[in-house]
C-alpha positions as CSV (number, residue, x, y, z in Angstrom):
1,M,0.0,0.0,0.0
2,G,1.4,3.4,-1.0
3,D,1.7,6.4,1.0
4,V,-1.4,8.0,-0.6
5,E,-3.5,4.9,0.0
6,T,-2.1,4.7,3.6
7,N,-3.1,8.3,4.4
8,T,-6.4,7.7,2.9
9,R,-7.1,4.7,4.9
10,L,-5.9,6.4,8.1
11,V,-8.5,9.2,7.5
12,E,-11.2,6.6,6.9
13,L,-10.3,4.6,10.1
14,K,-10.4,7.7,12.2
15,E,-13.6,8.7,10.9
16,I,-15.1,5.2,11.5
17,I,-13.7,5.3,15.1
18,Q,-15.2,8.7,15.8
19,L,-18.5,8.0,14.2
20,E,-18.9,4.5,16.0
21,G,-18.1,6.4,19.2
22,E,-20.9,8.8,18.6
23,E,-23.3,6.0,17.7
24,I,-22.3,4.1,20.7
25,A,-23.1,7.1,22.9
26,Q,-26.5,7.5,21.3
27,A,-27.2,3.8,21.8
28,Q,-26.3,4.0,25.5
29,A,-28.5,7.0,25.9
30,R,-31.5,5.1,24.5
31,Q,-30.6,2.1,26.7
32,L,-30.5,4.4,29.9
33,R,-33.9,6.0,28.9
34,A,-35.4,2.5,28.7
35,I,-33.8,1.6,32.1
36,A,-35.4,4.7,33.6
37,E,-38.7,3.9,32.2
38,L,-38.5,0.3,33.5
39,D,-37.4,1.6,36.8
40,N,-40.3,4.1,36.9
41,L,-42.9,1.5,36.0
42,Q,-41.5,-0.7,38.6
43,E,-41.8,2.1,41.1
44,R,-38.1,2.0,41.7
45,S,-38.1,-1.4,43.1
46,R,-35.0,-2.9,44.6
47,G,-35.3,-5.5,42.2
48,V,-34.9,-3.3,39.2
49,P,-30.9,-3.4,39.3
50,V,-31.0,-7.1,39.7
51,E,-33.1,-7.7,36.5
52,V,-31.0,-5.2,34.7
53,A,-28.0,-7.2,36.0
54,W,-29.5,-10.4,34.5
55,L,-30.7,-8.7,31.3
56,L,-27.2,-7.5,30.6
57,N,-25.1,-10.2,32.3
58,L,-23.6,-7.6,34.6
59,V,-22.7,-7.9,38.4
60,E,-25.2,-6.4,40.5
61,H,-23.3,-3.4,41.8
62,K,-22.5,-2.3,38.2
63,A,-26.2,-2.7,37.2
64,A,-27.2,-0.6,40.3
65,K,-24.9,2.2,39.1
66,K,-26.4,2.0,35.7
67,V,-29.9,2.3,37.2
68,A,-28.7,5.3,39.3
69,L,-27.3,7.0,36.3
70,A,-30.4,6.4,34.3
71,R,-32.4,8.1,37.2
72,A,-30.1,11.0,37.5
73,L,-29.9,11.7,33.7
74,T,-33.7,11.6,33.2
75,T,-34.5,13.7,36.3
76,R,-31.8,16.0,37.3
77,L,-29.3,16.1,34.3
78,P,-31.2,16.9,31.2
79,E,-28.4,18.7,29.4
80,T,-25.9,15.8,30.2
81,L,-28.5,13.3,28.5
82,K,-28.9,15.7,25.5
83,A,-25.2,15.5,25.0
84,M,-25.3,11.8,25.0
85,E,-28.2,11.6,22.6
86,G,-26.2,14.0,20.4
87,G,-23.1,11.7,20.5
88,V,-21.0,14.3,22.4
89,I,-20.3,12.1,25.5
90,D,-20.7,8.4,26.2
91,E,-22.0,6.6,29.3
92,E,-18.7,6.7,31.2
93,K,-18.4,10.6,30.7
94,A,-21.9,11.1,31.8
95,S,-21.3,9.3,35.0
96,K,-18.5,11.7,35.8
97,V,-21.2,14.4,35.9
98,A,-23.7,12.3,37.5
99,E,-21.6,10.7,40.4
100,P,-20.4,13.8,42.0
101,T,-23.5,15.8,41.7
102,A,-25.5,12.9,43.5
103,Y,-24.9,14.8,46.6
104,L,-26.6,18.0,45.5
105,S,-30.2,19.1,45.7
106,D,-32.1,18.8,42.6
107,E,-31.9,22.6,42.0
108,K,-28.3,22.8,42.4
109,A,-27.6,19.5,40.3
110,R,-29.5,21.2,37.5
111,E,-27.6,24.3,37.8
112,V,-24.2,22.4,37.5
113,D,-25.8,20.5,34.6
114,A,-26.6,23.7,32.7
115,I,-23.1,25.1,33.4
116,M,-21.6,21.9,32.1
117,A,-23.6,21.9,28.9
118,S,-21.0,23.8,27.0
119,R,-18.0,22.3,28.7
120,L,-18.6,18.6,27.9
121,K,-17.1,18.2,24.6
122,G,-13.3,17.4,24.0
123,R,-12.6,16.1,27.7
124,N,-11.6,12.8,28.8
125,P,-13.3,11.3,31.8
126,S,-10.8,12.3,34.3
127,A,-10.7,15.9,33.1
128,L,-14.4,16.0,33.0
129,R,-14.8,15.0,36.7
130,G,-12.4,17.7,37.5
131,V,-14.3,20.4,35.9
132,V,-17.6,19.1,37.4
133,N,-16.0,19.1,40.8
134,Y,-14.9,22.6,40.5
135,W,-18.4,23.8,39.7
136,I,-19.9,21.8,42.5
137,A,-17.5,23.6,44.8
138,K,-18.5,26.9,43.3
139,V,-22.2,26.3,43.3
140,D,-22.6,24.6,46.5
141,K,-19.8,26.0,48.7
142,E,-21.2,25.3,52.1
143,G,-22.3,21.8,51.1
144,Y,-18.9,20.9,49.4
145,E,-17.0,22.3,52.6
146,A,-19.3,20.2,54.7
147,R,-18.8,17.0,52.7
148,C,-15.0,17.5,52.6
149,K,-14.8,17.8,56.4
150,A,-17.0,14.7,56.6
151,R,-14.7,12.8,54.3
152,R,-11.6,14.0,56.2
153,A,-13.3,12.6,59.4
154,D,-13.6,9.3,57.6
155,R,-9.9,9.0,56.9
156,Q,-8.7,5.4,57.1
157,L,-6.0,3.1,56.1
158,Q,-6.8,-0.4,54.4
159,L,-4.6,-3.4,53.8
160,I,-5.8,-5.5,50.9
161,H,-3.9,-8.7,50.4
162,Q,-3.3,-9.6,46.7
163,D,-1.9,-12.6,44.9
164,H,1.8,-13.8,44.6
165,G,2.8,-12.5,48.0
166,M,1.8,-8.9,47.6
167,S,-0.5,-6.5,49.5
168,T,-2.0,-3.1,48.6
169,M,-2.2,-0.4,51.2
170,V,-5.0,2.1,50.5
171,A,-5.2,5.4,52.6
172,D,-7.9,7.7,52.4
173,V,-6.4,10.9,53.6
174,P,-6.9,14.8,53.3
175,A,-5.8,15.8,49.7
176,E,-3.2,18.2,50.7
177,K,-1.4,15.7,53.1
178,G,-1.7,12.9,50.6
179,S,0.0,15.1,48.0
180,A,2.7,16.2,50.2
181,A,3.4,12.7,51.4
182,Y,3.7,11.5,47.7
183,Q,5.9,14.3,46.6
184,S,8.2,13.7,49.6
185,I,8.6,10.0,48.8
186,D,8.9,10.7,44.9
187,R,11.7,13.3,45.6
188,E,13.6,10.9,47.9
189,A,13.2,8.2,45.1
190,R,14.5,10.5,42.4
191,K,17.6,11.4,44.6
192,R,18.4,7.7,45.2
193,K,17.9,6.8,41.4
194,T,21.6,6.8,40.5
195,K,23.4,4.9,37.8
196,D,24.2,2.1,40.3
197,E,20.7,1.7,41.6
198,S,18.9,-1.2,39.8
199,R,15.5,-0.5,41.3
200,T,13.0,1.4,39.2
201,L,11.4,4.6,40.5
202,D,8.1,2.8,41.4
203,Q,10.1,0.2,43.3
204,L,12.1,2.9,45.1
205,R,8.8,4.8,46.1
206,A,7.3,1.6,47.4
207,D,10.3,0.7,49.3
208,I,10.7,4.3,50.8
209,L,7.1,4.2,51.9
210,I,7.7,1.0,53.9
211,E,10.9,2.3,55.2
212,R,9.1,5.3,56.7
213,C,6.2,3.6,58.0
214,L,8.7,1.0,59.8
215,G,10.8,3.9,61.2
216,T,13.8,3.2,59.2
217,A,14.1,6.2,56.9
218,S,17.4,8.1,57.2
219,A,16.0,11.5,56.5
220,D,12.7,13.3,55.6
221,P,13.3,15.4,52.5
222,K,11.3,18.6,52.1
223,A,8.2,18.5,49.9
224,D,6.1,21.1,48.2
225,I,2.5,21.0,47.4
226,F,1.2,23.8,45.3
227,V,-2.2,25.5,46.3
228,Y,-3.6,28.1,43.9
229,V,-5.9,30.5,45.8
230,D,-6.9,34.1,44.9
231,L,-6.0,36.9,47.4
232,T,-9.6,37.8,48.2
233,T,-10.3,34.2,49.1
234,L,-7.1,34.1,51.2
235,A,-8.1,37.2,53.0
236,G,-11.6,35.6,53.7
237,L,-13.5,38.2,51.6
238,N,-15.0,35.4,49.6
239,S,-15.1,31.6,49.5
240,D,-14.3,30.6,46.1
241,P,-12.7,27.1,45.9
242,A,-8.9,27.0,45.5
243,Q,-6.9,24.5,43.4
244,L,-4.5,21.8,44.6
245,A,-2.1,20.8,41.9
246,G,-2.7,17.3,40.7
247,Y,-5.9,16.8,42.7
248,G,-8.4,19.7,41.9
249,P,-10.7,22.0,43.9
250,I,-10.5,22.2,47.7
251,P,-12.8,24.4,49.9
252,A,-11.6,27.9,50.7
253,S,-11.3,27.2,54.4
254,I,-8.9,24.2,53.7
255,A,-6.8,26.5,51.4
256,R,-6.7,29.1,54.1
257,E,-5.8,26.4,56.7
258,I,-2.9,25.2,54.6
259,A,-1.9,28.7,53.6
260,Y,-1.6,29.8,57.4
261,G,0.1,26.6,58.5
262,T,3.3,27.3,60.4
263,N,5.3,25.2,57.9
264,S,3.8,26.8,54.7
265,T,6.0,28.9,52.3
266,W,4.2,31.6,50.3
267,R,5.5,32.6,46.9
268,R,3.9,35.8,45.3
269,L,2.8,35.2,41.7
270,V,1.9,38.2,39.5
271,T,-0.9,37.3,37.0
272,D,-2.0,39.1,33.8
273,P,-5.7,40.4,34.7
274,I,-7.0,39.7,31.2
275,T,-5.6,36.2,30.7
276,G,-5.2,34.9,34.3
277,L,-1.8,33.5,33.5
278,P,1.4,34.4,35.3
279,A,3.6,37.3,34.0
280,D,6.7,36.5,32.1
281,V,10.0,35.9,33.7
282,G,11.6,34.7,30.5
283,R,15.4,33.9,29.7
284,T,17.2,32.8,26.6
285,R,19.8,30.4,27.6
286,Y,19.3,26.7,27.3
287,R,18.7,25.6,30.8
288,P,15.9,27.7,32.4
289,P,17.1,29.5,35.6
290,A,15.3,28.8,38.9
291,A,12.8,31.7,38.3
292,L,11.7,30.6,35.0
293,D,11.7,26.9,36.0
294,R,9.3,27.9,38.9
295,Y,7.3,30.1,36.5
296,I,6.6,27.2,34.2
297,R,5.7,24.8,36.9
298,L,3.2,27.3,38.5
299,R,1.7,28.3,35.2
300,D,1.1,24.7,33.9
301,R,0.2,23.1,37.2
302,E,0.1,19.8,35.7
303,C,1.5,17.7,32.8
304,R,0.8,19.6,29.5
305,A,-0.5,16.3,27.9
306,P,-4.2,16.7,27.5
307,G,-6.0,15.0,30.2
308,C,-2.9,14.1,32.4
309,N,-3.1,15.5,36.0
310,R,0.5,14.5,37.2
311,P,1.7,17.8,39.1
312,A,4.0,19.9,37.1
313,Q,6.5,20.1,40.0
314,C,7.1,16.4,39.7
315,G,8.0,16.3,36.1
316,D,10.4,17.7,33.5
317,I,10.6,21.2,32.0
318,D,11.4,21.0,28.3
319,H,11.6,23.0,25.1
320,T,8.8,22.5,22.7
321,Q,10.8,23.4,19.7
322,D,14.4,22.1,20.4
323,W,17.2,24.4,21.5
324,A,19.4,22.9,18.9
325,K,16.8,23.8,16.2
326,G,16.4,27.5,17.2
327,G,13.9,27.2,20.1
328,N,14.3,29.9,22.8
329,T,14.2,29.3,26.6
330,D,11.2,31.4,27.3
331,K,7.7,31.0,28.5
332,S,6.1,30.4,25.0
333,N,8.6,27.5,24.3
334,L,8.7,25.8,27.5
335,G,6.2,23.2,29.1
336,G,5.9,20.9,32.0
337,W,5.7,17.2,31.2
338,C,5.5,14.1,33.2
339,E,8.1,11.4,32.4
340,R,5.7,9.4,30.4
341,H,4.5,12.1,28.1
342,H,7.9,13.8,27.8
343,Y,9.3,10.9,25.8
344,L,6.5,11.2,23.0
345,K,8.4,14.2,21.6
346,D,11.3,11.6,20.5
347,Q,8.8,9.1,19.0
348,P,8.5,8.9,15.3
349,G,5.6,11.0,13.9
350,W,4.9,13.1,16.9
351,R,5.2,16.7,16.5
352,F,4.9,19.5,19.1
353,D,4.5,23.1,17.9
354,A,4.8,26.1,20.4
355,Q,2.3,29.1,20.1
356,P,3.0,32.5,21.3
357,D,0.5,32.5,24.0
358,G,2.2,29.4,25.7
359,S,-0.3,26.8,24.0
360,I,1.2,23.8,22.4
361,T,-0.1,22.1,19.3
362,I,0.4,18.2,19.3
363,T,0.4,16.4,16.1
364,T,0.0,12.6,16.3
365,P,1.5,10.1,13.8
366,T,-2.1,9.8,12.3
367,G,-2.4,13.5,11.5
368,G,-4.7,14.1,14.6
369,T,-4.1,17.5,16.3
370,Y,-4.7,18.4,20.0
371,I,-4.2,21.7,21.6
372,S,-2.8,22.0,25.0
373,R,-3.3,25.4,26.8
374,P,-2.2,26.4,30.3
375,E,-5.3,26.9,32.4
376,P,-5.6,30.5,33.8
377,L,-4.9,30.8,37.6
378,H,-8.2,32.8,37.8
379,E,-11.3,33.7,35.7
380,T,-10.4,36.1,33.0
381,R,-11.3,39.7,33.4
382,A,-12.2,42.4,31.0
383,A,-9.5,44.7,30.0
């Protein structure tokens, strides 16, 4: 098959994948409507999830989730259901709207549903849930804070035994403490990963965790977590949610608690009032100086690969256009990448193009293009 035929076939295959995805979403919407009608006719009997499980050969807890989703979409989330019927989102993505809004009143759930109507397209499930949680925290500030406090009170540690001589430890802990603990362990693991160290980073992280739990760690390296909170919220003049890098929205009260903690370090960050992005601190030598490195990590917050939420402070800062090919060391040509996505630049057929506003256009080997834009640190304001 020649290059022209290959390229034509690639286009056809991508169209098939996209169209089939839309048709699957529409079929799922029809199925969920039918489940909702069955549920209503059966007066929401406890037997409905059982029957659905039998009909679809599902385990019952998954069938129960499907029934709950059908109820929510047909009663509280009409815009999300419309998006499914239009092929914009599928069942999994719809669940990322339904699950976190399940705690809201009908009125507030519909408010979040209406806000999300124009924000559903082009996001993967993880990113979609993050946006939904932000608007829940914005729309239901008091309720979100109360739920956060209740969940923090329910913190726990579980030990789940697995096969082949392994166990899994699961800790439900406050987001900022979990993030700080992970960053501390990750930093120590990277410090130990020398050329003579045969263990992988994952193995080192696991070993360091156990060392610390058993009291054998030699030192406790300093760890940073990044909380983005506007000055008026910090001063207590409003209660807008803050953002914890790598996690998502946290209530204003928790952000203030973190900010005023005795071990917290404040860094002033000047933003452009129109774009909401940090002001430039650019340089033109190959390796970005500390100020520019910190600027990029603060601006990007998370890995620049679409849908990746690994915190930028844990990854690499790299030139979008290679330094050897004329790329500058400035804010428009630098981006934060996790280890996994950093190496995509060196893979055959991948292209990364920097734009003056700091956005990056990523072109895949099949010709697909995706734009990565740094999220503003606050809502944009009129000039």
